[in-house]
Phi, psi and omega in degrees: 000126185255130180258136181244131174272145180286149180300327181294325180294319180297322179295320180294321180294324179294317179297316181298319179296321180297317180297320178298318180296319181295317180299315181297323181293317180297315180298319180297316179298317179298316178299321179294319182290323179295317181292327184281340183289131181289158179297138181292139178269130179302135179279154180289144179275123178290131179219164167251151187224165175217158180257127177298132189229144172269132179197168177276133183240117178289143174265116188239160170238123184256142182202171174262130183239168179237133179280134180227142176285138178292323181218127175223148185213142170266123181279122184224148181279154176249352177227159182264139177171178179267144180284121179261338185207141173241118190258027180205168176250131178307133181094349182274162173281126178249148181266155175298130181089354178290135179288124181260318181224150172236115174273140182318111188274351187299315178300323182285325175295320179295318178296323177294316179299319180296316181294322178293321179295318179296322178296318179299316179300311185289332174296321179292319177299318178297316180298320178295317180295322179292322176295318175299320180297320178297320178295316180297323180292324177294316180292327180293326177293333179267006181058033182267340177226166181289145178299328180299323181295322178293318180295321178298322181291328177297319178294325178297318180298316180297320178297319180292326176297316178298321177297319179296318179297319176298319179297321179295321177295321179295323177295317180296319178296319179294321177295320179295317178297322177295323177294320179295340178293338176261099184273118183245161179280127179282346182221167171266127181183188182263130178283144180264209183291136177281125187255001177223168180235166173303137178092348177294144174272122183235161181183173180295152176295149181306129178088358180263133175288148180264017181286163176297144180096351176295139186247351182232125178209181184210160173288164176217114177252147184296134176232171182295334180270357180082003179273179183236152175271160187242081175226150174295159175288316179193159175249146177239132179235131175285132181246343183224114352284182185215159181257152165230122182254144178203165183242146179231156180300146182294336182286355175258001186295315181300315180297319180294313182298317182297314183285329178294330179296334180275347181159149183302128181283155183270138177236131175251142176243143186226156174287173180293337176264023170066037173257132183295130176264306183193158173247147180217197183239145174287122186239352180213129167244116186301158186272007177205157177264137178291123181288340182275329184245345183068030179235164179238142182276131176240159182217128176250149180249134184231141180294329180053045184301320183269005180055042179266351177252131182234140180306135181090352182284141173268132179225162172271140180237152177220110180266121178273108184275317178203182181223128173279128187266128169052059180250156179281133183227151173221161172301141185301328183286352178284340185271128178250152182260118178261178181293331182240341181198169174276155182210164173226161173259121181261134181262127179271187184291341180262015179062028173259148183253154171223148181276129182233125176287138180226162175246103181282148176253218183289146176257132178235106184063239180259015183241137179241138176280136175257112181280331184202143172109348184218147179247157177295142179096342178288147183259127183239153178279133178249345178207134182103014185295332187291348178257010187251158171207171180304127178091355178295136176273136183238156173244112186283123180272329183200141178234131180226174173243145180291129178235138179289129181291136178270349185220060177213131175212119182254131181290143178292000000 
């Protein structure tokens, strides 16, 4: 019995065989290419680096400070009257002795004229009484009048002298009141908000004497009840020079006092974004430590030449207590914390790294002092350390040297 295959079956077998041959050929070629490809060389790890540098590093104490005016005063009247003149613009710098307000001087001038006239009258009365006394004394020596009459005249002369002295005091008081009508600035500083207007009735606060040396007074504006309000006319604040006060921990007090004795320590003030405003000198170490905070109050004085410091402003301060001379420094981010010690990765001439244990010292801004383990001139990794190990090849993207920031102060 003879079996015959259909023509379609033979074609399918031929196609299938052809596909199997093509697949085997592709697989073979891929295996050949993989075996022939050389082993991949590990690529260099990109890092940034810095060079260890010797430099002087200041030892600082950082804190938040408050700007304070050295001298501030509320301008207040010592006599009552209406304001006829305002001699300044609010916000301007006024000079010591500059006239700020003029209170209507006419009543005080009239009082002075009256006191002077009374003094002149009583001086004449005294002169007449003294002349009569001289005549009575001459007649008494001649026994022409009774001795009692001469004695009575002597008492009249003494009474007239007392009257003249009282008149002189009244003249001085009237002159003083006339002077008080011209209100001048006792200091040089910036004027604040004007709290009165032309024509306001102002005067001393109730119960306050208008004598020289009074320190508290108030404005007085006309009201329906005839009373006065109690506000200053204006405030004046000294801005040049100016103070900045701040507090430091008590455990640094001995070091500060010791170094201040050799010369005034330098204080820097900075904006909140750590930009240097000005440098000044430490001028006050308070005489006691705060028992509630364990800190001591310090005060620096600044020229404030550019008027960048304003009373009440909060600033960052940095007190330079001492300076480490010629020490090895690296950027702070180069130092890594290990299980037993701190370390850095040092880059050799072949761009290979090795791990080196170091002893870090004080940190100043973004720079750390290296007390042991590193020499000046060595190149250390500052970024990319987490991908490194001993012998790793690196590709340096940027190399810098550690520099002490001139405009950075971080509050403790």
